[in-house]
DRENLOLUM-577196 format. One record per residue (C-alpha): residue number from 1; residue in one letter; chain; x, y, z. Coordinates in steps of 0.25 Angstrom, whole numbers, m for minus. Layout:
// DRENLOLUM-577196
REC, k, r, c, px, py, pz
REC, NUM, a, A, X, Y, Z
...
// end
This chain:
// DRENLOLUM-577196
REC, k, r, c, px, py, pz
REC, 1, m, A, 668, 343, m135
REC, 2, s, A, 667, 356, m130
REC, 3, k, A, 679, 365, m125
REC, 4, p, A, 681, 366, m110
REC, 5, r, A, 674, 378, m104
REC, 6, r, A, 688, 385, m102
REC, 7, q, A, 691, 388, m116
REC, 8, s, A, 677, 395, m118
REC, 9, p, A, 680, 410, m120
REC, 10, v, A, 668, 413, m111
REC, 11, i, A, 675, 408, m99
REC, 12, p, A, 686, 417, m99
REC, 13, w, A, 678, 429, m103
REC, 14, i, A, 669, 427, m90
REC, 15, g, A, 680, 424, m82
REC, 16, g, A, 688, 436, m86
REC, 17, t, A, 676, 445, m86
REC, 18, l, A, 675, 441, m70
REC, 19, i, A, 689, 443, m68
REC, 20, w, A, 688, 457, m74
REC, 21, m, A, 676, 460, m65
REC, 22, y, A, 683, 456, m52
REC, 23, m, A, 695, 463, m56
REC, 24, s, A, 687, 476, m58
REC, 25, l, A, 680, 474, m45
REC, 26, l, A, 693, 472, m38
REC, 27, a, A, 700, 485, m44
REC, 28, h, A, 688, 494, m41
REC, 29, t, A, 685, 488, m27
REC, 30, m, A, 698, 486, m20
REC, 31, r, A, 705, 496, m11
REC, 32, w, A, 719, 499, m19
REC, 33, r, A, 732, 504, m13
REC, 34, v, A, 741, 509, m25
REC, 35, e, A, 755, 513, m26
REC, 36, g, A, 762, 517, m38
REC, 37, i, A, 751, 518, m48
REC, 38, d, A, 758, 530, m54
REC, 39, h, A, 768, 521, m60
REC, 40, m, A, 758, 513, m68
REC, 41, r, A, 750, 527, m71
REC, 42, e, A, 764, 532, m78
REC, 43, l, A, 765, 519, m87
REC, 44, w, A, 750, 519, m90
REC, 45, a, A, 751, 533, m97
REC, 46, s, A, 765, 533, m102
REC, 47, p, A, 767, 527, m117
REC, 48, q, A, 776, 516, m113
REC, 49, g, A, 773, 502, m111
REC, 50, w, A, 774, 494, m99
REC, 51, v, A, 771, 481, m91
REC, 52, a, A, 763, 480, m79
REC, 53, a, A, 766, 468, m70
REC, 54, t, A, 759, 461, m59
REC, 55, w, A, 758, 448, m53
REC, 56, h, A, 747, 436, m58
REC, 57, s, A, 742, 436, m43
REC, 58, r, A, 737, 450, m45
REC, 59, i, A, 729, 450, m57
REC, 60, l, A, 716, 453, m51
REC, 61, l, A, 721, 466, m46
REC, 62, m, A, 729, 470, m59
REC, 63, p, A, 717, 479, m66
REC, 64, y, A, 719, 489, m55
REC, 65, a, A, 725, 499, m64
REC, 66, q, A, 717, 495, m76
REC, 67, i, A, 704, 497, m69
REC, 68, k, A, 707, 508, m58
REC, 69, k, A, 718, 516, m66
REC, 70, r, A, 717, 515, m81
REC, 71, p, A, 704, 523, m81
REC, 72, k, A, 710, 535, m74
REC, 73, w, A, 724, 535, m81
REC, 74, p, A, 727, 539, m96
REC, 75, k, A, 725, 529, m107
REC, 76, p, A, 737, 521, m110
REC, 77, p, A, 744, 520, m123
REC, 78, h, A, 739, 505, m124
REC, 79, p, A, 729, 498, m116
REC, 80, a, A, 735, 489, m104
REC, 81, t, A, 738, 475, m108
REC, 82, l, A, 737, 463, m100
REC, 83, m, A, 745, 450, m104
REC, 84, v, A, 736, 438, m102
REC, 85, s, A, 740, 423, m101
REC, 86, p, A, 737, 416, m114
REC, 87, s, A, 732, 404, m106
REC, 88, k, A, 717, 402, m105
REC, 89, d, A, 717, 408, m92
REC, 90, g, A, 721, 421, m98
REC, 91, e, A, 708, 422, m105
REC, 92, f, A, 702, 426, m92
REC, 93, t, A, 712, 437, m89
REC, 94, k, A, 711, 441, m104
REC, 95, r, A, 697, 443, m102
REC, 96, a, A, 698, 451, m89
REC, 97, g, A, 709, 460, m95
REC, 98, t, A, 700, 463, m107
REC, 99, w, A, 689, 469, m98
REC, 100, l, A, 700, 477, m90
REC, 101, g, A, 703, 483, m104
REC, 102, l, A, 716, 478, m105
REC, 103, h, A, 724, 473, m118
REC, 104, i, A, 726, 458, m117
REC, 105, i, A, 739, 452, m122
REC, 106, r, A, 739, 436, m120
REC, 107, g, A, 753, 431, m116
REC, 108, s, A, 762, 428, m104
REC, 109, s, A, 771, 437, m95
REC, 110, s, A, 779, 426, m90
REC, 111, g, A, 788, 424, m104
REC, 112, r, A, 792, 411, m98
REC, 113, s, A, 788, 402, m110
REC, 114, d, A, 778, 410, m119
REC, 115, k, A, 785, 410, m132
REC, 116, s, A, 773, 407, m140
REC, 117, k, A, 767, 416, m151
REC, 118, r, A, 756, 421, m141
REC, 119, g, A, 768, 425, m131
REC, 120, v, A, 776, 432, m142
REC, 121, s, A, 763, 439, m147
REC, 122, a, A, 760, 443, m133
REC, 123, a, A, 774, 449, m131
REC, 124, r, A, 772, 457, m144
REC, 125, e, A, 759, 462, m141
REC, 126, s, A, 763, 466, m127
REC, 127, m, A, 775, 475, m133
REC, 128, e, A, 765, 481, m143
REC, 129, v, A, 757, 486, m131
REC, 130, m, A, 769, 491, m123
REC, 131, k, A, 774, 499, m136
REC, 132, k, A, 761, 505, m136
REC, 133, g, A, 763, 510, m121
REC, 134, g, A, 753, 499, m115
REC, 135, c, A, 755, 490, m103
REC, 136, i, A, 756, 476, m102
REC, 137, v, A, 750, 470, m89
REC, 138, m, A, 756, 457, m84
REC, 139, t, A, 754, 447, m72
REC, 140, i, A, 770, 446, m73
REC, 141, d, A, 770, 432, m66
REC, 142, g, A, 759, 426, m75
REC, 143, p, A, 752, 418, m80
REC, 144, k, A, 756, 407, m73
REC, 145, g, A, 768, 410, m64
REC, 146, p, A, 776, 408, m56
REC, 147, r, A, 770, 418, m46
REC, 148, e, A, 776, 431, m44
REC, 149, v, A, 787, 429, m54
REC, 150, v, A, 789, 438, m66
REC, 151, g, A, 788, 432, m79
REC, 152, i, A, 801, 436, m88
REC, 153, g, A, 791, 439, m100
REC, 154, t, A, 785, 452, m94
REC, 155, i, A, 799, 457, m92
REC, 156, k, A, 805, 454, m107
REC, 157, l, A, 793, 460, m112
REC, 158, a, A, 795, 473, m104
REC, 159, q, A, 809, 473, m107
REC, 160, q, A, 807, 471, m122
REC, 161, m, A, 798, 484, m123
REC, 162, g, A, 807, 492, m112
REC, 163, v, A, 794, 495, m103
REC, 164, p, A, 792, 495, m89
REC, 165, i, A, 786, 485, m80
REC, 166, l, A, 776, 491, m70
REC, 167, i, A, 774, 482, m57
REC, 168, y, A, 760, 481, m53
REC, 169, g, A, 760, 477, m39
REC, 170, l, A, 745, 473, m35
REC, 171, s, A, 739, 466, m22
REC, 172, a, A, 726, 465, m15
REC, 173, n, A, 722, 459, m1
REC, 174, a, A, 717, 447, m8
REC, 175, k, A, 717, 432, m7
REC, 176, r, A, 727, 424, m14
REC, 177, l, A, 723, 413, m23
REC, 178, d, A, 729, 400, m24
REC, 179, t, A, 734, 401, m38
REC, 180, w, A, 748, 401, m44
REC, 181, d, A, 748, 416, m43
REC, 182, r, A, 741, 418, m29
REC, 183, l, A, 731, 427, m35
REC, 184, l, A, 725, 439, m28
REC, 185, w, A, 710, 437, m27
REC, 186, p, A, 705, 451, m21
REC, 187, r, A, 692, 454, m17
REC, 188, p, A, 685, 467, m20
REC, 189, f, A, 687, 479, m10
REC, 190, a, A, 701, 472, m6
REC, 191, r, A, 714, 480, m4
REC, 192, g, A, 723, 481, m16
REC, 193, a, A, 736, 487, m19
REC, 194, v, A, 745, 491, m32
REC, 195, v, A, 758, 495, m31
REC, 196, i, A, 766, 499, m43
REC, 197, p, A, 782, 502, m43
REC, 198, e, A, 790, 510, m53
REC, 199, p, A, 790, 502, m66
REC, 200, i, A, 801, 493, m69
REC, 201, p, A, 808, 498, m82
REC, 202, t, A, 813, 487, m92
REC, 203, s, A, 823, 487, m104
REC, 204, k, A, 829, 476, m112
REC, 205, s, A, 842, 478, m107
REC, 206, m, A, 837, 473, m93
REC, 207, d, A, 839, 459, m88
REC, 208, s, A, 825, 452, m89
REC, 209, e, A, 827, 443, m77
REC, 210, e, A, 832, 455, m68
REC, 211, l, A, 820, 464, m72
REC, 212, r, A, 811, 452, m70
REC, 213, l, A, 815, 451, m57
REC, 214, r, A, 814, 466, m54
REC, 215, v, A, 800, 465, m60
REC, 216, e, A, 797, 453, m50
REC, 217, m, A, 802, 459, m38
REC, 218, a, A, 795, 473, m41
REC, 219, l, A, 782, 466, m43
REC, 220, k, A, 783, 458, m30
REC, 221, e, A, 787, 470, m22
REC, 222, a, A, 775, 478, m28
REC, 223, t, A, 766, 467, m25
REC, 224, r, A, 771, 465, m11
REC, 225, r, A, 768, 481, m8
REC, 226, a, A, 754, 479, m14
REC, 227, d, A, 751, 467, m5
REC, 228, e, A, 757, 475, 7
REC, 229, l, A, 747, 486, 3
REC, 230, v, A, 735, 477, 4
REC, 231, g, A, 739, 468, 15
REC, 232, l, A, 741, 455, 6
REC, 233, a, A, 750, 445, 14
REC, 234, p, A, 762, 439, 6
REC, 235, d, A, 759, 427, m1
REC, 236, t, A, 765, 415, 6
REC, 237, a, A, 760, 404, m4
REC, 238, p, A, 771, 396, m11
REC, 239, p, A, 771, 396, m25
REC, 240, w, A, 765, 385, m33
REC, 241, k, A, 774, 373, m35
REC, 242, k, A, 773, 375, m51
REC, 243, q, A, 778, 389, m48
REC, 244, e, A, 790, 384, m41
REC, 245, a, A, 794, 376, m52
REC, 246, a, A, 792, 387, m62
REC, 247, v, A, 800, 397, m55
REC, 248, e, A, 815, 397, m60
REC, 249, p, A, 826, 401, m50
REC, 250, q, A, 829, 416, m51
REC, 251, a, A, 842, 423, m49
REC, 252, e, A, 844, 432, m36
REC, 253, v, A, 842, 446, m38
REC, 254, s, A, 848, 456, m28
REC, 255, a, A, 839, 467, m33
REC, 256, q, A, 828, 471, m23
REC, 257, p, A, 813, 473, m28
REC, 258, p, A, 811, 487, m33
REC, 259, a, A, 806, 495, m22
REC, 260, i, A, 793, 502, m23
REC, 261, p, A, 793, 516, m19
REC, 262, p, A, 784, 521, m8
REC, 263, a, A, 773, 526, m16
REC, 264, e, A, 760, 532, m11
REC, 265, t, A, 749, 521, m9
REC, 266, k, A, 736, 525, m16
REC, 267, i, A, 723, 519, m10
REC, 268, e, A, 711, 517, m19
REC, 269, q, A, 698, 515, m13
REC, 270, r, A, 687, 509, m20
REC, 271, a, A, 676, 517, m26
REC, 272, t, A, 664, 519, m17
// end
């Protein structure tokens, strides 16, 4: 009996290549408004490792920096690294990331239950990348949610290394798909936005849950600002039922989201 077609390596290769082509088309044709890009550029050129965090729903917009900025910036100490889910679906992302020139690590950013040999190996490999001054890019609520809830795994990994977390707020004037993450599906030539506040420092002495909430609030605020720049209306769709069951009650925190200082908005037009 033949195996299901989904398990064939050809399918992820083709699918991942198509995803990469679409990401590249978006990066080159969208009309970008950018705030705080200097925060990323400083970390990019520094010998210090760091973590870049965004929401899973913005994954098609993530390559903006890799495609538009990387060729113009100094070569980093280590290639930017993308953490990809070890699931079958992750094979598509792995192929797209490889075409983008990213180093790939198979693992999960959630840290909720991944204590397998693969999870331990992914954490160790991530730490080696950051020791060399590299960046780990994560969809910080992936791979399966809950939507826009930061997983504790990324926080503890950054704390272990004492590296900053860069908030990577992304948005586009796009349609939201009916997926668990409410994936944004922009079209070429749409309006896009990138908002990057000051990096959030980490250390082993910090309370992990307080730091997790701080990162979560900062990313929500940066995303809200990016949505505002492109005119994307707030999402009013309720979370999926399975998400509601997965979200554990969080303790109230009186701290407000870190304010994003006023920054000059740079507008990048597509090449003609």
